[in-house]
N, C-alpha and C positions, 0 to 999 in steps of 0.2 A: 568360463561365460564371463566375458571382458565387457567394459560399459561403454559404451559407441555412443557418440554425442545422439540425441532424438532430432531428428529434420523436423520441421514445420511439416503437416500433410498436405496444407494447399497452402501460398501465400502469391496472392498478386502482388504484391508491392516490393518482391523482390527482384534485384537487378544482378544478374550472372555475368561473367566475361564472356568473349565471344572471341575463338579461334579465326573465324576470318576475318576480323577487324584487324588481329597481331599480322596475319600476313598479309593483309593491303597494308599497314604501314610500313614493315619491310620491305616491300616491292616499292613503296614510295621512296623511300632512304636508298634502295640500292641503284633505281633509275636514273637519281642524277651523277652517280658516280663514273657508268658503266655511260654516259652522254657525257661528260668532260671527258674522262679518256679518248672520244674517238672525234668530239667536233674539235676546231678549231680555235686559237687558243681566244681569240677577242669573240667568239660565239661563247665560248664556254665562260667568259667572265661573267658577259652578260645573264648566261644559267647560274651560275653562283650566287652572284648578286639577287636573281627573283628568289632564289632558292631560300637565301636567308630571310630575305623579306618574308616569305610564306612563314618560314618558321617564325619570325618575331612578332607576328600577328596574331598564330597559333601561342606562344606563350602567354600572347597578353592576354586572348580569351581564357585561358586557362585558369590564369591568376584572379580574373575576376568570377568565372566560375567556381573556384574555392573561396572567394569572398562571399559567396552570394549562397555557400555551402550545396553547389551541383554535384562538388567534389569532394572527398572523402580522404581524410590518410588510413591508413592501418590500423592506428589505436581508435579511432572513432569508430572504424568499423566493428572492430573487435569490441567494443562496449555493446551496439549494434546485436552483435552475436550474442552476447550474453542474457541479454532482454528478451533475441527471441529464444532462446534456450531455457529459459527458467520458462516461459509461456509457451513451450512446447510441452516443457515433461511437466506442467500442471497434471494433477489427478482428475480436477474437475473438468470436464467441457468447456472447452471456452471458442466462441464463435463471433464475429467483428462482422456488423453488415453495414451497408453506405442508407443515404437517407431511400435510396429506391428499391430497396431489400436484395441487391447485390450483395453476393459474400465475399469480402475482402480477405478475411485470414479465418482458416479452421484447426485446431492441434489435434493428436491423434485423439486423446479421450473422446473428444465432441464426435470422432468420427466412429469411433467404439461405440459409444452410446448411440449415435444415430444409425449406426447400419451398414454403412457407407463403404464400400470397398475401394473408390477414386473420386475424385475431385468432384465429375459430372454428378455424382449421385448422391451430393449433400445437398441438402434442404435446410433451409433456416428454420427458427425455433419454432413460428406459428403455424408452418406447414407441417414437423414433425411432430409436433402435439394435437390430437385430434381423438373428436372421442365424445364424453361426455357433457352434460352441458355445465357440471362445474368445474371441467377442463379449460371449456370454451370460455366460460367467463372468468376463470384466471390470465387465461394467453392475453383475452382481451384489455385487461387491465397492466401487464405486463407492458401490451402492445403501444399503449393508449402513455404509459409513460416515457417509453424508447420515441415515439412524437415528439412529445413535451418538453423532452431532454432531461427527463428526472429518472431517481433511481428507486428503485420497487422490488420487492421479495416475495414468493409466492411461492406454496407448498402442494404437488398436483398427487392426483390417487389418479391412477392409470392400471385400467385391467383390460384385456392382459397387460404386461410393462411391454417396454419399447424391443427388448430382446428375448422375447419367449412367447410361448401359445398360449400358457396358461396362468392363473398366479395373477398377484397383486403386486404393481411398483408403485415406489415413491419418490417422488423427486422435485427437489430444491432448485427454481427456476431463477434466477439474477438476473437486472438489466443496467445499464449505467452509462452516461454517455461518455464518449474518445472524442479528446481535440486530437485528429487524425488531417495532416497536410493534404493528404490525397483524397479528402473528399471532402465536398462541403459538412455534411453531418454523419461521422460514425456512432455507432452501440455498439456496446460488447456484452453479451452474451454467455451468461453461465449456466452447466446443467451439473448438476451431482447425483449422480443415483443416492438416497438415502434411508433404503429398504432395510437394511440392515438394523439400521438404530431405529427407527420406528418400531421393526420386528425386538429390538431390547426395549425400548420402554413399555411397550404393550405387555412383555415379561413382566417386568417388574412392575406395572400398572398389578396384573393379573394376581402376584403373589402379594401386594398391600390388600387386595379385594380381599385375598385367599384369609389374609391375617386377623382383617377387620370382621371378616365373617365369622373365622372361629371364635374371636373375640366377643359377638354381638352375641353370639348362643352358647357360649360357655354355662355351665350348668352351675354359676354363681353370678351376680349382679355385677355392676362396674360402674361409674361415676366421677369426673374430672370438677373440680367448681374452681374459681378463684377467688381470692382476699374476700372481694364481696358480696362472696355466694353467689353468682352466675353461675351454673351451670353450664359448661362448655362442652362438653359428651354426657350420652348416659348409653350402654348398650341393650340390645332388644329384650335382653333376659330383665333387665330391670325395669326396662319402660314397659315389659309385658303385665308383671307383677304390679301394676302402681296402674295401669291401663293407662298410658301415655301413650301418646303416636310422636315418635321419633323427631318428625318432623318440627318440634317445638323445641327439642334441642338443639342449643349452637346456638340459634339466632337470638338469643337476649330473651327468650319467651317462659323461661323455666328457671326458678331460685330454689334456694334450701327451703326454705321457710313454706314452700310451696308443697313438699311433698314430706317433711319432717313433721311429725305430729310433736304438738308438746314444749312447742322450742328448742328442739334440741337443734339445731340451727345454729345456737347459742354458744350449747359445747362445744361445737367444731371450731368458731371461728374463739373461741377463746384458747384455741391449744395456743401456746407461745414458746419462743427458741431465738437460738442466738444467732449470730451472721453464720451460713455455712451448715448449718444444723441441719438432719432429716430426723424429724418427731414421727414413730407412729401410737398411735392410740386405737383403743380397743374398746368400744363401746357397747351396749346393749341397749336400742331403745327401738321408739315405734317408728314405722315411717305411714305416710298417709297415702291412700290408694283417692283415685281422682272419684271415686265413689263415696269419701266421707270413713271410710272404711279403716280400721289400722291394720297394720303389718310387722309383726315383729320381729328385729331383725338384729343382724351382730354386726357391726360395722370395725374393718380395719385400717384407718383414714390415717391417711401417711402425708405430709409435709414438707415439702423444701424450704427453706428460707436462704436468700441472695445472701451476698456479700454485705447488703446494706442493712441487712436485716426484717426485709420484707418480705410474706409469705409468698409463695409464688402456688402456681396450679396444684389441688390436690390430688389424688390417684387413690381411689377408696373402694375396696370391697365389700362386697353384701352378700352377706349369708340369712337366708330362708329359714327363721325359728318359727313358722306357722305350723300348725300341730298337724301332724300328718307328712310332713315334709323330708324328714330324716327320721331315723330312730334314733331316741334319745333316753340315758338313763332318770328315772324318778329325780336323782338327786340333781343331774343337770337341767331337769326341765324346771326343777325348784328356785335353783340360780336364776334363767332367765325370767323365770317370773317376778324374782324378786328385785334384779339389776331391773325388770320393764316399771315395777310399781316404785321405785328408787328414784329412779330419772324422771317417771311423768308424774310425780308428785307434786299439788300444789304450792305446798311449804317450802321452802328453802330450806334443804339439810346438807350437813357436812358429816364429815368421820376426821375427826383428827387424832395425832398421836399426843402425850404427853407434853410435847414441845408445841405444841398449837398448829404443824406441820399440817395438811389438808393430804388425806390419804385418800379419798373418794367425795366426790359433792355432784347434786343434783344440775337439772337444769333453771330449774328457781333459784336456788345458789348463786350460778353465773349469771341469773338477771339481778340479782339483788347485790352483790358484791362483786362485783369482776375485778376488782383491785385486789383483790386475795388469791385470784387463780392466775397473773401477770406474775410473768420469770419463766427461763428456759429451764432455770433449774427447779426441780422438785422441792429441794430445801427452801426455797425461796417463797413458796405458796402455803403462808399461813392466814390462819386466820385473823393474824392481828393487822393484814394489809387491808387497807382502808377505813379502820375504825380510827377516830378521834384518839390522840394520845392520852388525854386524861380517862378515859375509858378502859383503857388496855390493863391496867391493872385487877380490874375488877374478870375482867375478862380471861386471865389468866389465873387468877383464882380460882374461879371457878371449871377453868378444864382440868387443872391438878389437882380439886375436889374430885371431879369425876374419875379421872385414871388412878384415883385412889379406891373407887367404887362407892364415895358414899352417896346417898340418897335425900332429899329434899333441898336439892343446890337454889338458891333463889336466883330467880333470873336477870339481867342487867340489860338496862337499857344504853343503848350509845349510840353516839352520832355517827353517821356516814358520810362520804363525798360526796358534795353536793348538795349540800343543804338536806338531805336524808336521813332516815332515824330508821333504829330497830330495835326488837327486844327478842335476846337470843337466851333460849332454854337449855339446860344440860342433864344429860344421862349419860351413863359409866355404859362402856364401850369395851369387850374385849375381844379387842382381835388375835390372829396368830403371832403378830408380830410384839403383840405386848398390849397392856389395856389405855386406851385412851377416852373419849367424849365422842357423844354425837350429839349434833347443836344443830337444833330446829329456830331458826331466822320467821321471826313477824315483821313487815314490813310496818313500822308504825309511824311514817312520814303523814299522810291524809291525816290519821286521828288527829297526832298532834296539832298538826296547824288548825283544825276544827275546834280541839282545844282553847288552844291560844285564842282563837278569832269569840268562841265563845265567851271566851274570860275578860277578852278586850271588850267587845259588847256589850257582857252587861255589868263592867265596871263604867264604859261609858254611859250607859243609860242611867247606871246608879248617881253616877256626876250632873249627867243632864237633868234629872229630877231635879236633887238637890238645886242648881243652881239654878232652875228654874222658879222654883219655890219661894229662896233666899230672894233673884231678881223682882217677883212680883209683888212683894212686901217692900221690898226697897221703894217701887214706881211709886205705892201709896205714901210713903214718905216724902218720897221725891218731887210726887206732884202737888203735896201741900208745900213744900218750900218753893218751888218755882211758883204756883199761883200767887203767894201772899208776897213774895216777892213784887211779882207785877203790881198788886194791888200796891205796894208803899213808894213803888217806881212810880204808878202812878199818880202820886201825891206828892211828891216830889220832883222839883226841879235840878235838870242837872249841873245848877249852880250850890244847891245846898250839898254843904258836907257831906251829911248822912246820903248822899246818893251813889256813891262811890263804892260807901259799905255794904248799902242794898247791891251792887251792881257784882259787885264782890262775892256776896251771899249766890247771887243769883248764875255766875259764870261757873262756880266751884259746882250747884245742885248740875248744872249740865254735863260738868266732866263726871262727875258721879255718875248721871244720866246714860253719858256713851258707856261707862266701862257694864252696867247693867244690860245694856243692848249688846254687850259683846258674851256676856253671858246667856242669855235669851236667844243669840244668836247660834253657840253651839250648841245648847239644849233643842233648839230647832223651834223655838215657841213663840218668835219673834215677827211681826208683821211685815210681809211684803210685798212690794205695790209692781208686779210683773207686766212688762213688757216686752214685745217684739222687739229684739236687736241684733244688728249687725255687727260680731264683735270688732273687727276689721274698723270699722267705724269710730265703733267706741276706745278706742286705745289710740286709734290716731289724734281722736282728740285729746287725750289722756298724758301723749306722752311729754308735753310740754313740763309739764307741772312732776312728773316723775323725773325729769331730768335735773330740775330743780331739787328735787327730795336727794337724790345719787350724790351730786356734786360733781365738782372739775377732775377730782381724781378715776372715777368710775365713768363709763361710758356707757349708752345705753342705746344696743340695736333692735330692733320692733320690724318682724317679717310676717307677712301675710299671707297664704295660700290664692290665689284665685276663686272667682266664685263661691264663697265662703258662703256656707248653709245658715238659715238666721236660730235663733234660741231665742227661748223669752226668760227674762230673769228680771231681779229689779238692778235697774239702770244705776242707783248708787249705792247700794251693796255689796254688785259684780264690782265696781271701783274701788272700794273701798278692799275687797280681795286682794287685788289687781297689785293696790299701791302697799298694800301688808305686806306681801311677799315680797314686791321688789327692796323695801325699808328690811328686810329681814337678809335677803342678797348682797345688798348694801355694809349691812354688820357684819356681813360673815366676811369683808374685804377691805378690813382697816389701810392696807398698801395699796387699795386700787385693782382694779381689774376692768372686768367686762359684764355686763349684763346682757343677757340677749332672751328676747319676750318673740314666743313664735306660736302663729294660728294658724290652724290645716283643719281639713276639714277627716275625718275619722271614721272609715265603712264600717259596716259590721262584719265584713269579710276581713277587713285587718285588725281588729280586736286581739286577738289569739295572739299576733308577735310583740303587745304589750308585757305577755308573761305575768297577768296578773286573771289570778282565778276568781277574785269577787265583780269581775267586770263581765255582764250580760254581753252576749253581741249585739249592737245596736250600732245606727248611725248616733254620730258625735262629733260638735266642734270642739277642739283641743286645744288646750294655752299651753304651752311652755314658758317656764321661768327658770334659766340655769344660768347658773354663777360657778366662777373658779375660784371661790373662796376655802375653806378650812375644812367644810365635810363636818357629815355628822355622823357621830360614831355609831354604831349598829346595838347599842347598849341604851342607844338614848333616841332611839330613832322610832320605837314603838313607844315613846310616849310626849311626843312633838304636839300632840292635837289636844294632851287631857289641859284641861283652863289652871292656871297659874305654875303651869310647868313651866320655868326658861331656866337657859345656863346661863343668862346675863349677870351681872352685877347689880344689887341689891338697889335698887332706885330706877336702874337703867331701862326696865322690864314689867309689865304684870303679869304675863304670861301668858294673855287671853288676846293674843294676836291670831296664833294658828289656830286654837279653837273656836274664834270668831270664823275664820277662813272653811274649819270643816263644817261647822253647823252651817254659813249659806249655804255653801256649794249643796251640800246633802238637802236642805231643807228646796233646792232650786231642784232638785231631783237628778244632781249629777256626783260626780267621784272625784276624788283627790286623793296623789297618789306621791309618795318620796321614793327619789330614788339618790341616795348621797355615796361618795367614795370617801372618805378622811386624806383630806390633803390633796384631791383634784377637784372637787367641790358637791354641788348638789341641785339636782333639776326637778321642779315641783311640776305634775298636772294635772290641768283639771280640765273634765271632760264632762261637758254641759249636751244635751240630749236634742237631736237635731228636732228645729219648732216647724209644721207644717203650717203656711196660713189660713187662717181659716175667713171666708168672704165675711166684710164688712167688721171686722175686728180695726183697721185700723179707725173708722171713722168713731168706732168704740171710744179709742184713745183719746181722740180730740175732743171728745165731747165730756171727759173724764176731764181733761187737762182746763178747763174754763175753768177763771179766778174767779171769786169770790165779790159780789158789789163789795166798793168801799163802806159803805157804808154800814154800820156794823148795830146800828141800834135796830130795836123790832118790838113784836107787843105777842100776846099771848099767852095760854097756861103750859108749862113746863113743870111732868112730874121728876125731880131729881130723885135719883135711887142710890143709893151710897153708903157701904157697911163702913167706912171709915171716915170719922167726923170731920176731922181736918179738911179732908177730901168737900166734903158735902157743904160744908160752911163756906170754903171758898168758892165754889161751883156757884151756889146762892148766892152769893154776896155779888160775885162778878157777872150774873145775869139780871137782878134785879136791877144794878144800875145799869143797865142795857135795856129799859122797859120792859122788863118781861118778866109777870106772875110766876112763882117757882112756889111747889108743894113737895115738901120732904120726905124718903121715907128714906129706912136706913134698913132695909130687904125686902124682898119679893112680896110678902105677906105684907106687912104695911102697905107696901104698893098697892095690893089689890083694894085694900080697906080704905086706900088713900081715892082711886077710882070709882070706888063706889059713893062716894060722898061727891065724887066731884065728876061728873060725868061729861062735862065740857072741858078733856086734855088736849092741846095741842101738839102736843111731843113729849116724848119719853125721851130724857136719858139718865141711862142705869149701867152699874156696873155689872161684869159677868160672873164673879166669883163673890157669891155672898153667901151667910150663914143662912140657916132653914129654905131659904129657896134663892135656887140662883138666877140668871140674868133668863137665860133662856126660857128655862121654865115657866115664869115671869111672863115671860111674853106669849108662850101659849096660852096659858090662862087670861090672860087680857082677850086678844083673840074669840076665844072662846064666849067669854062675856060681852063679846061685843065693842070694847073698844077699839077704833080703829085708826088710832093715832099713829106716826112715825116713831119711829126706836132710833136710836143711838145708842149702842154699846160702846164701853169704854173700859180696856183691859189693857192688863199690860200683858198678854201672852197676844198671839196672835191668830186673826180673826178665823181663820180655817181651825183651829183649836176646837171652836165651840159652834161653829154655823155647822154642820151633821146633826147638832140638835132641836135646831131651831125646823119649825113647822115649814114643810116641802114647798115652794114659790112664794115665799115672804120676801120682802125687802127690808134693809135696815142700812144706816149708816157705821158709820165704826172709830173712832177716837182711839188713838194710843196713849196707854201712861209710858212716861210722865207727859204731861201737856201745858202747855202758857197759857194765860186767858185767852192772849188773841186766838190760839187754837182751840177752845173750847168757842170764842164766840161766833168765830169762821164758820166752826159745825152746825152751832145753831142758827145760825142765819141762812145757811146755805138748804138747811130741813125745814124750819119754821113758816107756816101760811105765811103772804106778803103784805105787805100794811096797806 
């Protein structure tokens, strides 16, 4: 059978040759020749001229027709025939219609699909496909695209098919616009019978469904998860064992930790390998059913690693080891029980050989020492991985001793990575491949932290008690020095040569009093005058002084957030805290740099971000003082808040600055933390608790801020109770000189006796700490005996240190030691009855 060119089944655009036209053209040429031979010469010449004229006109019109494309040469016609041949031989049915729905062209494939025997039986695609509503909707969308001059494709399901009485046929119909000169608008429709293609796809899908069904109902469980532990597939067998709904799997709703008990997911995620490796591990552990009950299983867990070394999706077979699921020998059952107990034990355990290589480990060990299990090669997984270098010698000696079957091996306290610690216990282990050691590891990180914090707290408390006691005695001495200096200065003129000497004595006594205040600040026994503060405003007013302190080589930047919360603190003491930290930051940058001060609110929910275990969750205002200086070494950082500890040269620091910061912040109810890196810089963070204003507090503060009267003289009887004779003598002399009658007592017992003899006492000025009877006890006895005189307590400690010992509801004044003559007289003038 020879190949023949396929001709178009139907084409209205064809222009076929006409034999009649050829015969007429030949007659027109022969007729003039015959007439020329018959007619006379003059008429024949006229005829020739007329004929030539006609031929010339025809030639001109022919040239014009060729120019506009009405006529074509044989080459162009051949190209049109080639294009038509491609369309005619296309296996898909093709039909072209104009805007009025008239068919302009249809190939033989469309004739076969439509069942048309001749062009008169041809139907447009809209009429060819009719049937169910789904087919009508698809044809409507195609027709709409044709009218809009757009492309579209639809697949139609027709029952019965176009060329059959039964069954189902699938057709793919496409539509696209054509630029066709013979019509205003033309559309190309193509129709392809894709029934066999759909049947092949359905067969493949059914085979895939069968394979999934076989896997789902296999007698063993199966699951797959990614490196992060998210389960992407679980078969129905395993889901039935665990009582899980398969709809939860593969949609991000299930992870390894949800159904693997005892943290066994850590063991699966700890499997390591190199690029291109495929690692298979056998594990005996427990799964966790949805109702909380455990299911003993054996896992064959396989992980393939990519060329980048990253773990891909796992493929894990699960064998049910529950009693009654399969016949098992006693030995094998015992092995399974041991494996389950070993892996689920809460204590970290590992079995190692003589060289420390890990042969077996449990879940708790993988959590405690994950670095020891890293490495694709089993020889790289040793007990020494993750243990600090200084501790490895002791561990190695203990492992060798256990391998030699020695007993009573001393435990080893080791430092792990991430600032964690552990205590390792060793016992001999005799395995089939040789003796080794069984290692039990206890996480001692929290215990070590508690011990360190307790020891530090005890040390700071002891130092604080010592500092407070020393400060109290110094305050008595300094009160006498400052008081008598004031008495001498009152009797000397500034021009007197002794005046400057006395002034030097007083100034140095005041300087010593400042050191004593720092000691009291550390021991949290100094007197604070708290008030409600907006720290943004406080530091803004203070920054001019701070810029002078840091000098020209260091820049100071202050930033604070909006809507800062209020705090309640002593303004002067808080300013001293900030100034001290800024000065320390300046000293840490001798070559210059930048100090940053940041103030912001810290909500209770954000406290955990600071990673400070001693910080309870609450609302705070946080002040950060950060520098880019030399930093503080780790071995020094734990001592920076201790009094008299300093890294500065002799004579350049007392070692009380940070101790004062610590004490003031603690006494205010806040917290102070230090974060430092050597060579990078240091950041101090102070957190003061948020204060919620109480109605009427502003008025109380304004009333307390009233200035005393300028006239410091007065009258009345004052009982002065003081065990230090020098202080008592100075006070009595100063008050007597201002017009008061002064009665003296050395302690509380003497004061009661004096009060009995002199019932008209207007004011009592008493020390707090005295032998035999202290000031608060004396005050209570005075009230029991009907003495209603006002009381001013004098002490080197904070007033809240003894306020709890006073009778409830009693009011009293307070004067902190050391005090000047003017401060004593002002306090008495404010409390004594008016003149």
